[in-house]
C-alpha positions in Angstrom: 34.3 40.5 -0.3 31.8 37.5 -0.6 28.5 37.9 1.2 26.6 34.6 2.0 23.0 34.2 3.0 22.2 33.4 6.6 21.1 29.7 6.7 18.0 30.5 8.7 16.7 32.8 5.9 17.7 30.6 3.0 14.9 30.6 0.5 13.4 27.6 -1.2 16.2 27.5 -3.8 17.1 23.8 -3.7 15.6 23.1 -0.2 12.8 20.9 -1.6 15.2 19.3 -3.9 17.4 18.4 -0.9 14.6 17.1 1.2 13.3 14.9 -1.6 16.6 13.2 -1.9 17.5 13.5 1.8 15.0 11.0 3.4 16.1 7.5 2.8 13.3 5.0 3.1 15.1 2.9 5.6 16.1 5.8 7.8 15.3 5.5 11.5 12.1 7.3 12.7 14.1 10.0 14.5 16.0 11.0 11.3 19.5 10.3 12.7 20.2 6.8 11.4 23.7 6.1 10.2 22.5 6.2 6.6 20.9 9.6 7.1 23.9 11.0 9.0 26.2 10.1 6.0 23.7 11.6 3.6 23.4 14.6 5.8 27.1 15.3 5.7 27.0 15.3 1.9 24.0 17.6 1.9 25.6 20.0 4.3 28.7 20.3 2.1 26.5 20.9 -0.9 24.4 23.5 1.0 27.5 25.3 2.2 28.6 25.6 -1.4 25.2 26.8 -2.5 24.9 29.4 0.3 28.4 30.7 -0.5 28.1 30.8 -4.3 24.4 32.0 -4.6 24.1 35.1 -2.5 21.2 37.4 -1.8 21.5 40.4 -4.2 20.2 43.1 -1.9 22.3 42.0 1.1 25.4 41.6 -1.1 25.1 45.2 -2.4 24.5 46.6 1.1 27.5 44.7 2.5 29.9 45.9 -0.3 28.7 49.5 0.0 29.5 49.4 3.7 33.0 48.2 2.9 33.4 51.1 0.5 32.1 53.7 3.0 34.4 52.3 5.7 37.4 52.5 3.4 36.5 56.1 2.5 36.3 57.1 6.1 39.7 55.5 6.9 41.3 57.2 3.9 39.8 60.6 4.8 40.8 60.3 8.4 44.4 59.4 7.6 44.7 62.2 5.0 43.3 64.7 7.4 45.4 63.8 10.4 48.6 62.3 8.9 48.8 64.4 5.8 49.1 61.3 3.5 49.5 61.9 -0.1 46.0 62.4 -1.7 47.1 60.4 -4.7 47.9 57.4 -2.6 44.6 57.7 -0.6 42.5 58.1 -3.8 44.3 55.3 -5.5 43.7 52.9 -2.6 40.0 54.0 -2.4 39.6 53.5 -6.1 41.0 50.0 -5.8 38.6 49.2 -3.0 35.6 50.6 -5.0 36.7 48.6 -8.1 37.2 45.4 -6.0 33.8 45.7 -4.3 32.0 46.5 -7.5 33.6 43.5 -9.2 32.5 41.2 -6.3 28.9 42.6 -6.6 28.9 42.1 -10.3 30.4 38.6 -9.9 27.6 37.6 -7.4 25.0 38.9 -9.8 26.3 37.0 -12.8 26.9 33.8 -10.9 23.3 33.7 -9.6 21.9 34.1 -13.1 24.3 31.6 -14.6 22.4 28.7 -12.9 25.5 27.4 -11.1 23.8 24.4 -9.4 25.6 21.8 -11.6 29.1 23.4 -11.0 29.0 24.7 -7.5 32.6 23.6 -6.6 34.1 25.3 -9.7 32.2 28.5 -9.0 33.3 28.4 -5.3 36.9 28.1 -6.2 36.6 31.1 -8.6 34.8 33.1 -6.0 37.4 32.2 -3.4 40.2 33.5 -5.7 38.3 36.7 -6.3 37.7 37.1 -2.6 41.4 36.7 -1.9 42.2 39.5 -4.3 39.6 41.6 -2.5 41.3 40.9 0.8 44.7 41.9 -0.6 43.3 45.2 -1.8 41.9 45.9 1.7 45.3 44.9 3.2 47.1 47.3 0.9 45.6 50.2 2.8 48.3 49.7 5.3 50.8 50.4 2.5 49.1 53.2 0.6 48.1 55.2 3.7 51.4 54.7 5.7 53.3 57.8 6.8 56.5 57.3 8.9 56.1 58.4 12.5 52.3 59.0 12.2 50.3 56.9 14.6 47.0 57.3 12.8 48.5 56.1 9.5 49.3 52.8 11.2 46.3 52.3 13.5 43.5 53.3 11.1 44.4 50.9 8.3 45.0 48.2 10.9 41.6 48.9 12.4 40.0 48.6 8.9 41.7 45.3 8.4 40.4 43.9 11.7 36.9 45.0 10.7 37.3 43.3 7.4 38.4 40.1 9.1 35.4 40.3 11.5 33.1 40.7 8.5 34.8 37.7 6.9 33.7 35.5 9.8 30.1 36.5 9.1 30.2 36.6 5.3 32.3 33.5 4.4 31.6 31.0 7.2 29.4 29.0 4.7 32.6 28.0 2.8 35.6 27.5 5.2 38.3 27.7 2.5 37.2 31.1 1.5 37.1 32.4 5.0 40.6 31.2 5.9 42.0 32.6 2.6 40.3 35.9 3.1 41.6 36.3 6.6 45.1 35.5 5.5 44.9 37.9 2.5 43.7 40.7 4.7 46.3 40.3 7.5 49.5 38.9 6.0 50.5 41.6 3.4 49.8 44.4 5.9 51.6 42.7 8.8 54.6 41.8 6.6 54.9 45.4 5.3 54.7 46.9 8.8 57.3 44.5 10.2 59.6 45.4 7.3 59.6 49.1 8.4 61.6 48.2 11.5 60.1 51.0 13.6 58.8 50.1 17.1 55.2 51.2 16.4 55.0 49.3 13.1 56.7 46.3 14.5 54.2 46.2 17.5 51.1 46.5 15.2 52.4 44.1 12.6 53.2 41.5 15.3 49.8 41.9 16.9 48.2 41.3 13.5 50.1 38.1 13.0 49.3 36.9 16.5 45.6 37.8 15.9 45.5 35.6 12.7 45.3 32.2 14.5 42.8 33.8 16.9 40.7 34.8 14.0 41.0 31.3 12.6 39.7 29.9 15.9 36.8 32.4 16.0 36.1 31.5 12.4 36.0 27.8 13.1 33.4 28.4 15.8 31.3 30.3 13.2 31.8 27.5 10.7 30.6 24.9 13.3 27.6 27.0 14.2 26.8 27.5 10.5 27.0 23.8 9.9 24.8 23.1 12.9 22.2 25.5 11.6 22.2 23.9 8.2 22.0 20.4 9.7 19.1 21.4 12.0 17.2 22.8 9.0 17.9 19.6 6.9 16.8 17.4 9.8 13.6 19.3 10.2 13.0 19.2 6.4 13.8 15.5 6.4 11.3 14.8 9.3 8.7 16.9 7.6 9.2 15.0 4.3 9.0 11.7 6.1 5.9 12.8 7.9 4.3 13.8 4.6 5.3 10.4 3.1 3.7 8.6 6.1 0.5 10.8 5.8 0.3 10.0 2.1 0.9 6.3 2.8 -1.9 6.4 5.4 -4.2 8.0 2.9 -3.4 5.3 0.4 -3.9 2.6 2.9 -7.2 4.2 4.1 -8.4 4.5 0.5 -7.3 1.0 -0.3 -9.2 -0.4 2.7 -12.3 1.7 1.8 -12.2 0.2 -1.7 -11.6 -3.3 -0.4 -14.5 -3.2 2.1 -16.8 -1.4 -0.3 -16.3 -4.2 -2.8 -16.5 -6.9 -0.1 -19.7 -5.4 1.3 -21.3 -5.5 -2.1 -20.3 -9.1 -2.7 -21.5 -10.2 0.7 -24.9 -8.6 0.4 -25.7 -10.6 -2.7 -25.9 -14.0 -1.0 -27.4 -12.5 2.1 -30.2 -11.0 0.0 -30.7 -14.3 -1.7 -30.9 -16.0 1.7 -33.6 -13.7 2.8 -35.7 -14.3 -0.3 -35.2 -18.1 -0.1 -36.2 -18.2 3.5 -39.4 -16.4 2.7 -40.1 -18.8 -0.1 -39.3 -21.8 2.1 -41.8 -20.7 4.7 -44.6 -20.6 2.2 -43.6 -23.6 0.1 -46.0 -26.6 0.4 -44.5 -29.0 -2.1 -41.7 -31.2 -0.8 -39.7 -31.1 -4.0 -39.9 -27.3 -4.0 -38.7 -27.2 -0.4 -35.8 -29.5 -1.2 -34.8 -27.3 -4.1 -34.9 -24.2 -1.9 -32.9 -25.9 0.8 -30.3 -26.8 -1.8 -30.2 -23.1 -2.9 -29.9 -22.0 0.7 -26.9 -24.4 1.1 -25.3 -22.8 -2.0 -25.8 -19.3 -0.5 -24.3 -20.3 2.8 -21.4 -21.9 0.9 -20.9 -18.8 -1.1 -20.9 -16.7 2.1 -18.4 -19.0 3.7 -16.0 -18.9 0.7 -16.2 -15.1 0.6 -15.6 -14.8 4.3 -12.6 -17.1 4.1 -11.2 -15.1 1.1 -11.7 -11.8 2.8 -10.2 -13.0 6.1 -7.3 -14.4 4.1 -6.6 -10.8 2.9 -7.2 -9.0 6.2 -5.0 -11.4 8.3 -2.0 -11.2 6.0 -0.2 -8.5 8.1 -0.6 -10.7 11.2 0.6 -13.8 9.3 3.8 -11.9 8.2 4.5 -10.5 11.7 4.2 -13.8 13.5 6.3 -15.8 11.0 10.0 -16.4 11.3 12.1 -17.4 8.3 13.7 -20.8 8.7 15.6 -23.2 6.4 13.0 -25.4 4.6 13.2 -28.0 1.9 11.4 -26.4 -1.0 10.2 -29.7 -2.4 8.2 -30.4 0.7 6.3 -27.1 0.4 5.7 -27.6 -3.3 4.3 -31.1 -2.7 1.8 -29.8 -0.2 0.8 -27.0 -2.5 0.3 -29.4 -5.4 -1.7 -31.8 -3.3 -4.1 -28.9 -2.3 -5.1 -28.1 -5.9 -4.7 -31.5 -7.6 -8.5 -32.4 -7.2 -9.5 -29.2 -9.0 -6.9 -29.9 -11.7 -8.1 -33.5 -12.1 -11.7 -32.3 -12.6 -10.5 -30.2 -15.6 -8.1 -33.0 -16.7 -5.1 -30.8 -16.4 -1.7 -32.4 -16.0 0.5 -31.0 -13.2 4.2 -31.5 -13.8 6.5 -31.0 -10.8 10.2 -30.6 -11.5 12.0 -32.1 -8.5 14.3 -29.8 -6.6 16.8 -30.2 -3.9 16.9 -26.5 -3.0 16.3 -25.2 0.5 14.8 -21.8 1.1 15.1 -19.4 4.0 11.3 -18.8 4.4 8.4 -19.6 6.7 6.6 -22.5 5.1 3.0 -21.3 5.7 3.2 -17.9 3.7 5.2 -19.6 0.9 2.7 -22.4 0.7 -0.2 -20.0 0.5 1.6 -18.1 -2.3 2.1 -21.3 -4.3 -1.4 -22.6 -3.7 -2.9 -19.3 -4.9 -0.7 -19.2 -7.9 -1.5 -22.8 -8.8 -5.2 -22.2 -8.2 -5.1 -19.3 -10.5 -3.3 -21.4 -13.1 -6.0 -24.1 -12.8 -8.8 -21.6 -13.1 -7.5 -20.0 -16.3 -6.1 -23.1 -18.1 -8.9 -24.7 -20.1 -6.7 -27.5 -21.3 -3.1 -28.6 -21.3 -0.8 -28.6 -18.2 0.8 -26.7 -15.4 4.5 -26.8 -14.6 6.1 -25.9 -11.2 9.8 -25.9 -10.6 12.7 -23.9 -9.1 16.2 -22.9 -9.9 19.0 -21.2 -7.9 20.0 -17.7 -8.9 22.4 -15.3 -7.1 21.8 -16.5 -3.6 18.1 -16.9 -4.1 15.7 -19.5 -5.4 13.4 -18.6 -8.2 10.2 -20.6 -8.2 8.3 -20.9 -11.5 4.6 -21.6 -12.0 3.9 -21.9 -15.8 0.6 -22.8 -17.5 -0.7 -23.3 -21.0 -3.8 -21.1 -20.2 -5.4 -18.2 -21.9 -2.7 -15.7 -21.0 -2.9 -12.1 -19.9 -2.6 -8.9 -21.9 0.2 -6.6 -20.8 -2.3 -3.8 -19.9 -3.7 -6.1 -17.2 -0.4 -7.3 -15.7 -0.3 -4.9 -12.8 -4.1 -4.7 -12.2 -4.6 -8.5 -11.7 -2.9 -8.1 -8.3 -5.6 -5.6 -7.2 -8.4 -6.7 -4.8 -11.5 -8.1 -6.6 -10.1 -7.4 -10.1 -11.0 -10.1 -12.6 -10.4 -9.7 -16.3 -13.1 -12.1 -17.5 -15.6 -11.5 -14.7 -17.0 -7.9 -15.0 -20.4 -9.1 -14.0 -18.9 -10.3 -10.6 -20.1 -13.9 -11.0 -19.2 -15.5 -7.7 -18.9 -18.9 -9.4 -15.8 -17.6 -11.1 -14.1 -16.7 -7.9 -13.8 -13.4 -6.0 -10.6 -11.9 -7.5 -8.6 -12.1 -4.2 -6.2 -14.9 -4.9 -3.5 -12.9 -6.6 -4.2 -10.0 -4.3 -3.2 -12.3 -1.4 -0.1 -13.4 -3.4 0.9 -9.7 -3.9 0.4 -8.8 -0.2 2.4 -11.8 1.0 5.3 -11.5 -1.4 5.5 -7.7 -0.8 5.4 -8.2 3.0 8.1 -11.0 2.9 10.2 -9.1 0.3 10.0 -11.8 -2.3 10.2 -10.3 -5.8 7.2 -11.4 -7.9 7.2 -11.2 -11.7 4.8 -12.1 -14.5 5.5 -13.1 -18.1 2.4 -13.6 -20.1 0.8 -13.1 -23.5 -2.8 -13.8 -24.7 -3.0 -17.4 -26.0 0.5 -18.4 -24.8 -0.1 -19.0 -21.2 1.5 -17.4 -18.1 4.6 -17.7 -16.0 4.7 -16.4 -12.5 8.1 -16.3 -10.8 8.6 -15.9 -7.0 12.2 -15.3 -5.8 12.9 -16.3 -2.2 16.2 -16.4 -0.2 18.3 -19.5 -0.6 19.3 -21.6 2.5 21.9 -24.2 3.1 20.7 -27.8 3.1 19.8 -28.9 6.6 18.6 -32.0 8.4 14.8 -32.7 8.6 13.4 -33.7 12.0 11.9 -37.1 12.1 8.1 -37.0 12.2 6.4 -37.6 15.6 5.0 -41.1 15.3 2.6 -40.6 18.2 1.2 -37.4 16.8 1.0 -38.8 13.3 -0.9 -41.9 14.4 -4.6 -41.6 13.7 -7.1 -41.9 16.5 -9.3 -44.9 15.9 -11.8 -43.9 18.6 -15.4 -43.5 17.7 -17.2 -40.1 18.0 -19.5 -41.6 20.7 -16.5 -41.8 23.0 -16.0 -38.0 22.8 -17.5 -35.4 25.1 -17.5 -31.7 24.3 -17.8 -28.8 26.8 -19.0 -26.0 24.5 -19.0 -22.4 25.7 -20.4 -19.5 23.6 -22.6 -16.6 24.6 -24.4 -16.4 21.3 -27.6 -18.5 21.5 -27.9 -19.1 17.8 -24.3 -20.3 17.5 -24.7 -22.4 20.6 -27.9 -24.1 19.3 -26.5 -24.8 15.8 -23.2 -26.2 17.2 -25.0 -28.4 19.7 -27.3 -29.8 17.0 -24.3 -30.5 14.8 -22.3 -32.3 17.5 -25.2 -34.4 18.6 -25.8 -35.4 15.0 -22.3 -37.0 15.3 -23.4 -38.8 18.5 -21.1 -36.6 20.6 -22.1 -35.8 24.2 -22.3 -32.1 24.6 -22.4 -29.8 27.7 -23.4 -26.4 26.3 -23.0 -23.2 28.3 -23.3 -19.5 27.7 -21.0 -18.3 30.4 -17.8 -19.3 32.2 -19.7 -19.7 35.5 -22.1 -22.2 33.9 -19.1 -24.1 32.4 -17.5 -24.4 35.8 -20.8 -25.5 37.4 -21.3 -28.4 34.9 -17.6 -29.4 34.8 -18.0 -31.8 37.8 -21.0 -33.6 36.2 -19.1 -34.8 33.1 -18.7 -38.5 32.3 -15.1 -39.1 32.9 -15.1 -42.3 30.8 -15.2 -40.1 27.7 -12.4 -38.2 26.1 -13.3 -34.6 26.7 -12.7 -31.5 24.6 -13.5 -27.9 25.4 -14.6 -25.6 22.6 -14.3 -22.1 24.1 -15.2 -19.0 22.2 -12.7 -16.2 22.8 -15.2 -13.4 23.1 -17.4 -14.1 26.1 -19.3 -11.8 28.3 -17.0 -9.4 30.2 -14.8 -9.8 32.1 -14.3 -13.4 30.8 -12.7 -14.6 27.6 -11.8 -18.0 26.3 -8.2 -17.9 27.4 -9.0 -16.9 31.0 -11.8 -19.5 31.1 -9.4 -22.3 30.0 -7.1 -21.5 32.9 -10.1 -21.6 35.3 -11.2 -24.9 33.9 -7.8 -26.4 34.4 -7.6 -25.1 38.0 -11.0 -26.6 38.7 -9.8 -30.1 37.7 -10.0 -30.1 34.0 -6.4 -31.0 33.3 -7.6 -34.0 31.3 -9.6 -31.8 28.8 -8.1 -30.9 25.4 -8.7 -27.2 25.1 -9.6 -25.4 21.8 -10.0 -21.6 21.4 -12.5 -20.7 18.7 -11.8 -17.2 17.3 -11.7 -15.0 14.3 -9.1 -12.7 15.9 -5.9 -11.9 14.0 -4.3 -10.0 16.9 -0.8 -11.5 17.4 -1.0 -11.0 21.1 -4.1 -13.1 21.5 -2.7 -15.9 19.3 0.6 -15.8 21.1 -1.1 -16.0 24.5 -3.2 -18.9 23.4 -0.1 -20.8 22.1 1.8 -20.1 25.4 -1.1 -21.7 27.3 -1.3 -24.8 25.1 -4.6 -23.8 23.6 -5.3 -25.1 20.1 -6.8 -22.3 17.9 -9.7 -23.0 15.6 -10.2 -20.1 13.2 -13.8 -18.9 12.5 -15.7 -19.5 10.3 -15.1 -23.2 10.9 -16.3 -25.8 8.5 -18.0 -28.9 10.0 -15.4 -31.2 8.5 -12.6 -29.2 10.1 -14.3 -29.3 13.5 -14.8 -33.0 13.2 -11.2 -33.6 12.4 -10.1 -31.4 15.3 -12.2 -33.4 17.8 -10.9 -36.7 16.5 
């Protein structure tokens, strides 16, 4: 008789293999997504086969020895009390020993034959062998039968019932074998007894046949419990595997951020150190020409810091950008035109031609992330194309639109194709010269395309230029909304007509901003707290057009959003509100938008501030 391992004690044979394939990447966090449930059913079926076919050697030997001992006791008892022929008793016992030895040998050979790839075939063979084993046990009712002797009927019937009970335990892993074994144990003996025609034999034979469906029902419960035990183990293994994947991903993210900020820290310290030295030189410089040169160098350092901060913030805020964007049908040509307009001045300086292949395609994508991707790819093409031209175009392909950016630049060796998308990686800038950029443009492209699920490919060889391809979902052509003429109309008012209520608790920022605004002839009311702002609000010259520049992070418990509400409640409905912040928290940006606050992102260039005020 087959002896299967208990699922709770199943060794690691195949468990790790199951869990590696069991955890789909898109499964729900609780491990019971429809995809996982379907996969789990397949795994349970496979695991049942494995537990049935590959048995534990020691447990199998013990089980089959117990069957032999039980058969010997039944044969001895019937021979002693019913005077059955010793030849019949010995013959039946020999058949039992032979059958159990054969099953033990079969289990041993199967386990060493590496049956993983042919589990179903081995299971069918083992089921057939188990059926023969059941028939041998059932034949005890024939070999040991003596007419008129009660013990010769009851003892073999008892042995058969014990065999059926053992089958529920031993073969529940594989239901077909369990049902076949039960039938093989009961049916031959019951049919033989019924054929004798005597009252005792008829009663016992009928009872055995009636017990058969009961045994099936009990067995089905065992099958169900067995399946639940396997499913529970697979669920736990799946969750542990997913947990390990998340932990590994967290480690990767942590290591990636550590590398990113280590490199960023180094690059930021360089201009800061230069600033410190130049300030020391400026303090001691007596010659006006030397002072102007130092001031010019200070401006370059500040510009370098500003560009680095913008590049770094561009990377760190990508997750927030992806989360707060919603794909919508967009005419691709409009996005391409804006991207080309952004880089055309740099291309004109290098006398590079930019050829745009007109497209009528629409894409299902948020325009801001897509525009940033195209701008960064075009900027990369301009930077690494000494002469020639840049081509940008698009073509539909299988429900998507593939956007091409091709250049006649220096090209990229294949060994660099994956690394160029890493943070701060630059092939031609090992010395980290900031004039050659910071190596974050393609890193931003990679993050955005990965986050938006836009496949990004590169085809490039040294000396033959590069072709970057971005694939975005295609959309049906829609209708463009007419531009808002009032919003588009330029404000012809002079800066002298503008008044600014500026609130920031940093004295240095407040002083610098006030100086800048006054240099534009703007009237400024500068405050360090919300209470000061409310106090001066009533003294403003109402003939001017007022704007409020409110820093988000003010002294607790105030912040820029709450202060904007208080200003409006205090009679400042006519003031255009701006929230100045470097925050990327989606909740803050969403709250500002819901309260009609225009957000100015720090660090803010003077030209952008002037444009916002106008």
